[in-house]
C-alpha positions in Angstrom: 0.0 0.0 0.1 2.8 2.3 1.1 5.0 1.9 -2.1 3.0 0.8 -4.9 -0.1 2.7 -4.3 1.4 5.8 -2.4 -1.1 5.4 0.7 1.5 6.4 3.2 -0.9 7.0 6.0 -1.0 3.5 7.1 2.2 3.0 9.4 4.1 -0.5 9.8 4.6 -0.8 13.6 5.8 -4.0 14.5 5.2 -6.6 11.4 3.7 -9.0 13.9 0.0 -7.8 14.3 0.7 -6.5 17.8 0.6 -2.7 17.5 -2.5 -2.1 15.4 -0.4 1.0 13.7 -1.3 -0.8 10.5 -5.0 -1.0 10.7 -7.3 -0.6 7.7 -10.7 -1.6 7.0 -11.1 -4.7 4.7 -14.9 -5.2 3.9 -15.9 -3.0 6.9 -13.8 -4.8 9.7 -10.5 -3.5 11.1 -7.6 -5.6 10.0 -3.9 -5.6 10.6 -2.6 -5.0 7.4 1.0 -6.4 8.3 -0.9 -9.9 8.6 -3.2 -9.7 5.5 -2.2 -11.0 2.0 -3.3 -9.0 -1.1 -5.2 -12.0 -2.3 -7.1 -12.3 0.9 -8.6 -8.9 -0.2 -9.7 -9.9 -3.3 -13.4 -8.7 -3.9 -13.3 -6.8 -0.7 -13.2 -2.8 -0.3 -10.0 -1.6 1.6 -10.2 1.4 3.2 -6.9 3.2 4.5 -6.9 6.3 6.8 -6.8 8.4 3.7 -10.4 7.0 3.0 -11.5 9.3 6.0 -10.9 12.5 3.8 -9.2 14.7 6.3 -12.2 16.3 8.0 -13.9 13.2 9.6 -15.5 13.7 13.1 -12.9 11.2 14.4 -9.9 13.0 12.9 -11.3 16.4 14.3 -11.9 14.9 17.9 -8.6 13.2 18.2 -7.2 16.9 17.6 -9.6 18.6 19.8 -9.5 15.8 22.7 -5.6 15.4 22.7 -6.0 11.7 21.3 -2.5 12.1 19.7 0.8 13.1 20.5 3.6 11.8 18.4 0.8 10.4 15.8 2.4 6.9 14.8 -0.6 5.0 16.1 -3.1 7.7 15.2 -4.2 6.0 11.7 -4.6 2.8 13.3 -6.6 4.0 16.0 -8.7 5.9 13.6 -9.4 3.2 11.4 -10.2 0.7 14.3 -12.7 3.3 15.7 -14.3 4.2 12.3 -14.9 0.5 11.6 -16.3 -0.2 15.1 -18.5 2.9 15.1 -19.8 2.0 11.7 -20.9 -1.3 12.9 -22.2 -0.3 16.3 -22.6 3.4 16.7 -23.7 2.9 20.3 -20.4 1.5 21.2 -19.0 4.7 22.6 -21.7 4.4 25.2 -20.5 1.3 26.7 -17.2 2.2 28.7 -16.0 -1.3 29.0 -16.4 -2.4 25.6 -14.8 0.8 24.1 -12.0 0.2 26.7 -11.4 -3.3 25.6 -11.6 -2.1 21.8 -8.9 0.7 22.4 -6.6 -1.5 24.3 -6.1 -3.9 20.9 -3.8 -1.1 19.8 -0.8 0.2 21.3 -0.1 3.8 22.2 3.1 4.8 24.0 2.4 8.4 24.3 -1.2 9.4 25.4 -2.2 7.0 28.1 -5.5 6.2 26.0 -7.7 8.7 28.0 -7.5 11.2 25.2 -8.1 8.7 22.5 -11.2 7.4 24.5 -12.7 10.7 24.7 -12.1 11.6 20.9 -14.1 8.3 20.1 -16.7 9.4 22.5 -16.9 12.8 21.2 -16.9 11.8 17.4 -19.7 9.3 18.1 -21.6 12.2 19.8 -21.1 14.6 17.0 -22.3 11.8 14.6 -25.3 11.1 16.6 -26.2 14.8 16.7 -25.9 15.0 12.9 -23.1 17.6 13.1 -21.3 15.5 10.6 -21.2 12.7 8.4 -21.2 9.0 9.9 -17.8 7.5 10.8 
């Protein structure tokens, strides 16, 4: 994706599926791109962070709620959250399930609280109709 398609927003974190920095949506489901072969995506829509368009509620909330610091893990968290909220918009209302989702990706800078707040903020914005759906 990075070299052949010039989609450089997806980061290669660990090459072992642990960090989540490489998360993309494959058929609407979050997937660690470092563990997925291209042939597995045949016939599926693959969305990278570039597919969020730059003014997505999650992107705005990550900036406003301090959900990013160095930014390396941010694309993976954005795609993880976008996929989860598209499937289940009320997920942000369940603190335990949201915490479980977010701990599947690694962040070494934020302590996760800003990330959690950002997902809740974005879900609220979408619910209120202030922007397009995640």
